[in-house]
C-alpha positions as CSV (number, residue, x, y, z in Angstrom):
1,M,-25.1,11.1,38.3
2,G,-28.7,11.7,39.3
3,M,-28.2,10.3,42.8
4,D,-29.0,11.9,46.2
5,L,-26.0,13.3,48.0
6,V,-25.3,11.1,51.1
7,P,-22.6,11.8,53.7
8,V,-19.7,9.7,52.7
9,C,-18.1,9.2,56.1
10,K,-21.0,9.5,58.4
11,G,-20.2,8.2,61.9
12,N,-16.6,7.5,61.0
13,K,-14.2,10.4,61.7
14,E,-11.1,8.3,61.5
15,A,-12.0,7.2,58.0
16,S,-12.4,10.8,56.9
17,K,-8.9,11.5,57.9
18,N,-7.5,8.6,55.9
19,T,-7.1,9.9,52.3
20,S,-6.3,6.3,51.1
21,E,-9.7,5.1,52.1
22,V,-13.2,5.8,50.8
23,T,-16.6,4.9,52.4
24,I,-19.7,4.5,50.3
25,N,-23.3,4.2,51.5
26,P,-24.6,0.6,51.1
27,N,-27.4,1.8,48.9
28,I,-25.0,3.5,46.5
29,E,-22.7,0.5,46.6
30,E,-25.6,-1.6,45.4
31,N,-26.5,0.8,42.7
32,L,-23.0,0.8,41.4
33,G,-23.1,-3.0,41.1
34,V,-20.0,-3.5,43.2
35,R,-18.9,-7.2,43.1
36,T,-16.0,-8.7,45.1
37,T,-13.9,-11.8,45.2
38,R,-11.1,-13.2,47.3
39,V,-7.4,-13.5,46.4
40,K,-6.6,-17.2,46.0
41,R,-3.9,-19.7,45.0
42,M,-4.2,-22.0,42.0
43,D,-2.1,-23.6,39.3
44,L,-1.9,-21.0,36.6
45,S,-1.6,-22.5,33.1
46,R,0.4,-20.7,30.4
47,P,-1.0,-21.5,26.9
48,I,0.7,-19.7,24.1
49,D,-1.5,-18.9,21.1
50,T,0.3,-18.0,17.9
51,V,0.4,-18.9,14.2
52,G,2.8,-20.9,12.1
53,F,3.4,-22.3,8.6
54,I,3.9,-25.9,7.6
55,T,7.1,-27.0,6.1
56,V,9.0,-30.2,5.3
57,D,10.9,-32.1,8.0
58,E,14.4,-31.6,6.7
59,N,15.4,-34.9,8.4
60,R,13.1,-36.7,6.0
61,I,14.5,-35.5,2.6
62,Q,16.3,-37.9,0.3
63,H,18.7,-36.6,-2.3
64,I,19.3,-39.3,-4.9
65,H,22.8,-39.4,-6.5
66,T,24.6,-41.9,-8.6
67,F,28.1,-42.9,-7.4
68,A,29.5,-43.3,-11.0
69,D,29.1,-41.8,-14.4
70,G,26.5,-43.3,-16.7
71,W,23.4,-43.0,-18.8
72,V,19.8,-43.2,-17.6
73,R,18.2,-46.1,-19.5
74,T,14.8,-46.5,-17.7
75,L,13.1,-43.8,-15.8
76,A,10.3,-45.2,-13.6
77,V,9.3,-41.9,-12.0
78,R,8.6,-39.3,-14.7
79,T,6.8,-36.3,-13.0
80,T,7.5,-33.9,-10.2
81,D,5.2,-34.4,-7.1
82,A,4.7,-38.1,-8.0
83,P,4.2,-40.3,-4.9
84,V,6.8,-43.1,-4.4
85,T,6.8,-45.9,-1.9
86,K,9.7,-47.4,0.1
87,G,11.6,-49.9,-2.2
88,Q,10.1,-48.6,-5.4
89,L,12.3,-48.5,-8.5
90,L,13.3,-45.0,-9.5
91,F,15.5,-45.5,-12.5
92,E,18.1,-47.8,-14.1
93,L,21.6,-46.7,-15.0
94,H,24.0,-48.0,-17.6
95,S,27.6,-47.5,-16.3
96,P,30.8,-49.1,-17.4
97,T,32.3,-48.3,-14.0
98,L,29.5,-50.2,-12.2
99,N,29.8,-53.1,-14.6
100,N,33.5,-53.4,-14.0
101,A,33.0,-53.4,-10.3
102,Q,30.6,-56.3,-10.6
103,E,33.1,-58.3,-12.7
104,E,35.8,-57.7,-10.1
105,Y,33.6,-59.1,-7.4
106,L,32.7,-62.2,-9.4
107,L,36.4,-62.8,-10.0
108,A,37.1,-62.5,-6.3
109,L,34.4,-65.0,-5.6
110,R,35.9,-67.5,-7.9
111,S,39.4,-67.0,-6.6
112,K,38.2,-67.5,-3.0
113,D,40.8,-65.0,-1.9
114,S,39.4,-63.3,1.2
115,S,41.5,-60.1,0.8
116,L,40.4,-59.7,-2.9
117,L,36.8,-60.5,-1.9
118,N,36.7,-57.8,0.9
119,A,38.3,-55.3,-1.4
120,A,35.7,-56.0,-4.1
121,L,32.8,-55.8,-1.6
122,G,34.1,-52.5,-0.3
123,N,34.2,-51.1,-3.9
124,L,30.6,-52.2,-4.5
125,D,29.5,-50.6,-1.3
126,A,31.3,-47.3,-2.2
127,L,29.5,-47.3,-5.5
128,G,26.1,-47.5,-3.9
129,F,25.2,-51.1,-4.3
130,S,22.6,-52.2,-1.8
131,D,23.0,-55.4,0.3
132,K,20.1,-56.9,-1.7
133,Q,21.8,-56.2,-5.0
134,I,25.1,-57.7,-3.8
135,E,23.3,-60.8,-2.5
136,N,21.6,-61.2,-5.9
137,L,24.9,-60.9,-7.7
138,S,26.4,-63.6,-5.5
139,K,23.5,-66.0,-6.3
140,T,23.3,-65.4,-10.1
141,K,27.1,-65.0,-10.6
142,K,26.2,-62.7,-13.5
143,S,26.9,-59.0,-13.8
144,S,24.2,-56.7,-15.2
145,N,24.7,-53.8,-17.7
146,L,22.0,-51.9,-15.8
147,V,22.0,-51.0,-12.1
148,Q,18.8,-50.2,-10.4
149,Y,18.2,-47.3,-7.9
150,Y,15.4,-47.6,-5.4
151,S,13.7,-45.2,-3.0
152,K,14.8,-45.8,0.6
153,E,11.6,-44.2,2.1
154,S,8.1,-43.4,0.9
155,G,7.4,-39.8,-0.1
156,V,6.8,-37.3,-2.9
157,V,9.2,-36.3,-5.6
158,S,9.8,-32.6,-5.1
159,E,12.6,-32.3,-7.7
160,L,13.3,-34.4,-10.9
161,N,16.4,-33.4,-12.7
162,I,16.9,-36.3,-15.1
163,R,15.3,-37.8,-18.2
164,E,15.8,-41.1,-20.1
165,G,19.0,-41.1,-22.1
166,M,20.7,-38.3,-20.0
167,Y,24.3,-38.7,-19.1
168,V,24.7,-38.2,-15.3
169,T,27.6,-37.8,-12.9
170,P,27.8,-38.2,-9.1
171,Q,27.5,-34.4,-8.7
172,I,24.0,-34.3,-10.2
173,D,21.1,-34.3,-7.8
174,T,19.0,-36.7,-9.9
175,M,15.9,-36.6,-7.6
176,V,14.7,-35.1,-4.3
177,I,12.1,-37.1,-2.4
178,E,10.3,-35.6,0.6
179,D,8.7,-37.8,3.3
180,L,5.6,-35.9,4.4
181,S,4.3,-38.4,6.9
182,S,5.9,-36.2,9.6
183,I,6.1,-32.5,9.1
184,W,7.3,-29.3,10.8
185,I,5.3,-26.2,11.8
186,M,7.5,-23.1,12.3
187,A,5.8,-20.9,14.8
188,E,6.6,-17.4,16.1
189,V,6.5,-16.6,19.9
190,Y,6.4,-13.1,21.3
191,E,9.5,-12.0,23.3
192,K,7.6,-11.9,26.6
193,E,6.6,-15.5,26.2
194,A,10.0,-16.8,25.0
195,N,11.1,-18.2,28.3
196,W,7.9,-20.3,28.6
197,V,8.7,-22.6,25.7
198,H,10.9,-25.7,26.2
199,I,11.7,-28.7,24.0
200,G,9.2,-31.6,24.5
201,E,6.2,-29.5,25.5
202,T,2.8,-30.4,23.9
203,A,1.6,-28.3,21.0
204,Y,-1.8,-28.2,19.2
205,A,-2.6,-27.1,15.6
206,N,-5.7,-26.5,13.6
207,L,-6.4,-25.3,10.1
208,V,-9.0,-22.9,8.7
209,S,-9.4,-25.3,5.8
210,I,-10.2,-28.3,8.1
211,P,-12.5,-26.9,10.8
212,G,-13.1,-29.0,13.9
213,R,-9.9,-31.1,13.7
214,I,-7.0,-30.6,16.0
215,W,-3.5,-32.1,15.6
216,Q,-1.3,-32.8,18.6
217,G,2.5,-32.5,18.3
218,K,5.6,-31.6,20.3
219,V,8.1,-28.7,20.5
220,E,11.1,-30.1,18.8
221,Y,13.5,-27.2,18.8
222,V,13.7,-23.6,20.2
223,Y,15.9,-21.4,18.0
224,P,18.6,-19.5,19.9
225,H,18.2,-16.1,18.3
226,L,15.3,-13.5,18.5
227,D,14.2,-11.8,15.3
228,P,15.4,-8.2,15.8
229,K,12.6,-6.8,13.5
230,T,9.5,-8.7,14.8
231,R,10.8,-9.3,18.3
232,T,9.7,-12.9,18.1
233,L,11.3,-16.2,18.8
234,R,11.0,-19.0,16.2
235,V,9.9,-22.4,17.5
236,R,9.9,-25.7,15.5
237,L,7.1,-28.1,16.2
238,R,6.8,-31.6,14.8
239,F,3.4,-33.3,13.9
240,D,2.6,-36.7,12.6
241,N,0.9,-36.5,9.1
242,K,0.1,-40.0,8.1
243,D,-2.9,-39.0,5.9
244,L,-1.0,-36.1,4.4
245,S,-3.7,-33.6,5.4
246,L,-1.1,-31.1,6.5
247,K,0.5,-29.7,3.4
248,P,3.7,-27.6,3.1
249,N,3.2,-23.8,3.0
250,M,-0.2,-24.0,4.7
251,Y,-0.8,-21.6,7.7
252,A,-1.9,-23.1,11.0
253,N,-3.2,-21.8,14.3
254,V,-1.0,-23.1,17.0
255,K,-1.3,-23.4,20.8
256,I,1.8,-24.4,22.9
257,Q,0.9,-25.7,26.3
258,A,3.7,-24.4,28.6
259,P,4.0,-26.0,32.2
260,P,1.7,-24.2,34.7
261,I,3.0,-22.2,37.6
262,K,2.1,-24.2,40.7
263,Q,-0.1,-22.7,43.5
264,T,0.6,-19.0,42.8
265,L,-1.5,-16.1,44.0
266,V,-4.0,-15.0,41.4
267,I,-6.8,-12.4,40.9
268,P,-9.2,-11.8,38.0
269,A,-7.8,-9.6,35.3
270,E,-10.9,-7.4,35.4
271,A,-10.0,-6.3,39.0
272,I,-6.9,-4.5,37.9
273,I,-6.7,-0.7,37.5
274,R,-3.7,0.3,35.4
275,T,-2.0,3.7,35.7
276,G,0.2,4.1,32.7
277,G,1.9,7.3,34.0
278,Q,3.3,5.6,37.1
279,Q,3.7,2.2,35.5
280,K,1.8,0.6,38.4
281,V,-1.4,-1.4,38.8
282,Y,-3.9,-1.2,41.5
283,V,-6.8,-3.2,43.0
284,I,-9.5,-1.9,45.3
285,L,-9.6,-3.7,48.6
286,A,-13.0,-4.3,50.2
287,L,-12.5,-3.5,53.9
288,G,-16.1,-4.2,54.9
289,H,-18.9,-1.9,56.0
290,G,-18.7,0.1,52.7
291,R,-15.0,0.9,53.2
292,F,-12.6,0.5,50.3
293,R,-8.9,1.3,49.8
294,A,-6.7,1.4,46.7
295,Q,-3.8,-1.1,46.9
296,P,-0.8,-1.0,44.6
297,I,0.4,-4.4,43.5
298,K,3.1,-6.0,41.3
299,I,1.8,-8.6,38.8
300,G,3.4,-11.4,36.8
301,I,1.9,-13.3,33.8
302,Q,-1.7,-13.3,32.6
303,A,-3.4,-16.4,31.4
304,N,-7.0,-17.4,30.9
305,H,-8.4,-14.2,32.4
306,W,-6.3,-14.7,35.6
307,V,-3.3,-12.6,36.6
308,Q,-0.4,-13.7,38.8
309,V,0.2,-11.5,41.8
310,I,3.9,-11.1,42.7
311,S,3.5,-8.7,45.7
312,G,1.0,-6.4,47.4
313,L,-1.7,-8.9,48.3
314,Q,-2.2,-11.9,50.5
315,E,-4.3,-15.0,50.1
316,G,-7.9,-14.5,51.3
317,Q,-8.0,-10.7,51.0
318,K,-11.2,-9.4,49.4
319,I,-10.9,-7.2,46.3
320,V,-13.4,-5.5,44.0
321,T,-14.0,-6.9,40.6
322,S,-16.8,-4.6,39.3
323,G,-17.4,-0.9,40.0
324,Q,-13.8,-0.4,41.0
325,F,-13.2,2.5,38.6
326,L,-16.0,4.5,40.2
327,I,-14.7,3.8,43.7
328,D,-11.2,4.8,42.5
329,S,-12.6,8.0,41.1
330,E,-14.3,8.8,44.4
331,S,-11.0,8.2,46.2
332,N,-9.2,10.5,43.8
333,I,-11.8,13.3,44.3
334,K,-11.5,12.8,48.1
335,A,-7.8,13.2,48.0
336,S,-8.0,16.3,45.9
337,L,-10.6,17.9,48.3
338,N,-8.3,17.1,51.2
339,R,-5.4,18.7,49.5
340,L,-7.5,21.8,48.7
341,S,-8.7,22.0,52.3
342,D,-5.1,21.8,53.6
343,T,-4.1,24.6,51.3
344,E,-7.0,26.8,52.5
345,N,-6.2,26.1,56.1
346,N,-2.5,27.0,55.6
347,S,-3.6,30.2,53.8
348,N,-5.9,31.2,56.7
349,K,-3.1,30.6,59.2
350,E,-0.8,32.9,57.2
351,Q,-3.3,35.7,57.1
352,T,-3.9,35.4,60.9
353,R,-0.2,35.9,61.5
């Protein structure tokens, strides 16, 4: 490498016998840019970065049905995707069944028979009359040939299956109204992070189409099955969407903030030497006076450039974070030379015999 050869273990015979240690001249150590840090304890946060797609909150979908046969006379909402507000008139229905139910209720009122009145009220309720409509019928004492249907919540008409003059039955889904003021984001979490996610944890979302804005929501549900093909777990997040900026079928970048691991041993991720063949990881311990030793460790999770240490290190130990690969190479060369020397010594002994 263009450097002068310097005795590695000068003045330290014991170190030369220890194949797990390597000693480097301070001048060479400085040229290699060796940096060190100490093992410490800290709260290790566990953010999960993933993507998801926006969909309708299924708890906020209205399916509008009539409770009797009839004909649509007046249709107030005429187009799909039209916005509607809570209490807005949707359509009027002409139905002999509904008209007869009103007449029976008025007869029960005039008769002042409580049993007949309760039966008539129950019939109106079963046919879908609202409390306001029943109250109005009690005041006017007049039945109407047309019965009004109103929206129970604000939203957007996603399906419109009727037109004026159509004959409808209770089986027909006349309209579907979706309330988009609160939406879901369906996110996928990798299998290794599946146990980090719990209901109620905070989640954040941002869109490429609206840079600089971040929405805050919650984990509402963690699905019980893992996808066998993608090896991911589906997580349902809920976000408020009062201004309707989040639209169904959009993609979103998602971050789920899992609870941190309290006061665990951590080291910088850059300090780790991974040996795939042995499925182990190492760090280089800085023993002082230019002495270093490779130390096998067992690691846990990695988050924000920090790695959890399960075993192999103690708090306060000094480890190498830069130049460790060159030190590790020197250690491997030293071990190989020692093995070669032992082989030659054994061969000489055999020849002497």
